[in-house]
Structures are given as structure tokens and as C-alpha cells.
N, C-alpha and C positions, 0 to 999 in steps of 0.2 A: 820251703817249696814242697818237700815230701809230705809234710803234715797237711798242707792244703789238699793235695791230691788224695791222701789217705782218708781225710774227713769227708771229702766230696764223694769219693767212691763208695764209702760206707752209706752215705745219705742216699745216693742214687740206687744202691742195692736194696736199701730198706723200702724205697718206693716201688721198685720193680717186683718185690716179693709180696706186696699188699694184695689181698683179695679185692675184687671189684667193689664189694659191699662196704669196704673200709673207706673208700673215697667219699662216701656220704656221711661219715662220722665227723663230729666236731674235732678240730685240731686244738693245739694249745694257744693259737693266736685268736684273740677275741673277735668274734663275728665271722671267722673263716672256718669252712669245712676243710677236711684233708685235701679235697680236690683243689680248693682255692690256694692252699699252701703250696701244693705241687705246681700250680700255674705260676705262683710267685717265684718258685725255684727256676722255672724255665726263663723267666725274665732276669733273674739274678745271673744265670749262666750266660745269657746274652750280654749283660752288663760287663761281666768279667772279660769276655772276648773283645768287646768294644774297647774297654779300658786298656787291655794289654796291647791293642793295636793303635793306641792314641798316645804316642810319646810326646813330651813337651820339653821346652827348653828352660822353663822357669824352675828355680830350685824348690825342693819340697817345702810345703807349708804344714804338713801333718805327718804323723807316724802311725804305727799300728794301733796305738792307744788313743792318741788325740783325734784320730779319724772319727771316733764315736762322739756323737752329741748326746747329752743327757737331758731328757725332757722333764718337765714338771708334772705332767699328767700322762696316764696311759692312753694309748690310742682308743678312740671311741668306735672305730669301724666306719665312721662317716667321711673319712678323708676321700677325696675324689679318686686318687690313685688306687686306694684300697678297694673302693667300689668298682673301679674298672677291672681290677684283678678278678673279682667275683663274677663279673659279667663275662670276662674272657674264659674263665674256667667253665662256666655253664655252657658256653658256645662249643666246647669240645664234645659235649654230649656223652661220649663213651670213655671210660677210664683208660682203655688201651691207647686211645689217641694221645692222652696226656703222657702216658708212659713212653710212647714212641717219641714224642717231641722232646721230652726231658732227656731221653737217652741220646737222641740225635744231636741236640745242642750241647747237652751236658758232657757227652763223651769227648767233645772237642776242647772243653775247658781245662781238663787235667793235663793233656799233652801241651796245650798252649802255655800253661803255667810252668811246666817243666822246661820248656824251651826258652822261656823269657829270661833276659838278663836281670838278676835281682837288683842290680844297681841302677837300672834304667828309671828315668822319671816319667811318670804317667799322670794324666789328669782325670779326675772324677769329682762330681759334685762341686765344681768350681774350686777344687783344692788340688794340690800336687803331692804325690807320695812316690817313694821308690817302689818298684815292683815287689820287692821283698816285704816291705811294710804293708802294702795293699793286700797281698796274699795272706799275710799273717792276720790282718784284720778279718779276713774272710774265714779263717779257722773258727773264730768266735761266731760269725754269722752261721756257718754250716752247723756248728755244734748246737747252738740255740734252736735253730730250725729243725734239727734232728729230734731234739727233745719235744718241740712242738708237734712234730709229725706223730710221735709215738705216745703222746700225752694220754690218749684214751684208747690205746691199742696195746694191751698188756702182752700180746704174743710177739710184738715187733721188737727188733734188736735195738739196744741203746747205742749212742754214739761210741766211737772207739775211746778207750781209756786215755790214750795220749792226747786226743783232742779235748776231752773233758778237762784234763789237767792243764793244758795250755790255755783253754778258755777261762778257767778259774783264775789262773795267773794274770791274764789280761784284765778280767773283771776287777780283781783286787787292785790293780794299778789304776784303773778308771776310778774306783771308789776311794783310792788312797787309804785303804783299810784292809786288814787281813781277816778272813773268816777263820773261826777257831778250828782246831784239828778234829773236833767232834763232827764237823760237817764233811760229808763226802763231797767229791767234786760236783757230782750231779745235784745234790741238795744245795750246795753253795750257789750254783747257777740258777736253779729254780727259785730259790728264796731271794737271791740277790737281784734278780731281774723282775720280781713280782709275779712270776709264773705260779708260785705257790706261797701261801701265807705261812709264816714260821709257827711252829708249835710253841707253847709256853716255855718248854725246856730250851728250845733253840733261841728264843728271845733272851733268855737268861744267859746263855752261852755267848751270844753276840755282844752283849754289853753296849758300850758307847757307839760302835759302828752301826747298830740297828737304826739310829736316827738318820743315817744317810740312805736307808733303803726304803722302797726298792729303787733300783737304777733303771729308768726307762730309756733304753738305748735306741738311737735312730741315726 
């Protein structure tokens, strides 16, 4: 629960500190500018609040690792929901409005997570998880999107080290493979999810697990 809040706070802080001009730069998400990614974070925060307020009586069907689906191809940017996010982001007009909305909704998500019973069953995406597993899954979500946010912003802060380490651990469980020690946590996440192509040296270090990459998570 603490790592969820820590990762989320770091991501919101990174957005709050961005100059206006950075909102028009490309993010690490294909087809999305930084402003589009920030708009997606607003929607994510709303989803967290909705899910935490939606207890169910069915037993869990997923955990923090099996929550993630692995797609065969990367997103093209043509998905209707992705396109809607771009239109919504453009409708804000000014970066300060996006910052305000993310802070307004996002500031509620952290306390809601801290107050929630980690053993409670909640429903999302037609699946059931414990609150603890749901929030753990979002540590990977926040960390990857933090990397997306700063992909083309060299002056912006990276995700917290604890979040990077936990996200790497989860990605390795999803892949059922371990990244070699020569990979930093950040590089393991970037290469493992296809956000960056591996170098020749990294490919050699990866060995057999390279055949499983990239993992396109959804």
C-alpha cells in the first residue's frame, strides 16, 4: 500500500513540475504526447477510486501478476479509447487545467488506497482481485507510465528506486524469466516492455529469455 502511494506521489510530482512546453513533447507511449499521457493518468486515478469503491462478493480471479494480459503486438495508437484520450487531452487546452485535474482527482487516490482494507475483494475489467493485489499491480502501471512521461524529458526525475525494483520483480514473474544482473531496473523495464530496443551486448546477456520479449502489457 505504501509503495503504491509513493510511486503515485512521485509521478504526480513529476507532472506538476513540468514546464508548459513539455506537455507538447512526445511521450514514451506510441502516438501520445505528454499531455495525452497525463490525461490518461487522470482516467487511471478515476479508475482506482471507482474500483476501491466497488467491493464484490465473488472470490478473486486474478492477482497482481495475472492481472496483466500480454498482447502479441504493440498498440498502434488507433484504438478507440486511445483516440478518445487524445481528444480529451486536447480539449483541456491549457496545461494548467490538466495539472489541476490530475492533482484534484489524483490527490484522493493515495489516501483512498491507504484507507482500504488490503484483503477486500474488488472488481475491475470483469475480474476480481484483493485490494492489495490491485494496488500492487498499479505500482507497475505507475512506474511504466513514469518512464513514459520522462522518456524525452532529460531534466525530469525518474521513478523511485523502490518502485523500479518492484516493477522489475513483477515483470520477471510475468515473463517467467529473470533479467541478468547487468541490467539496471530501469533498463529491464524499458527493454522488457519494448520501450527501448536492446543493444547487441544486452541481447547477448539476455540469452534465451530474449525470445520472450518484448512483453506488451495491457
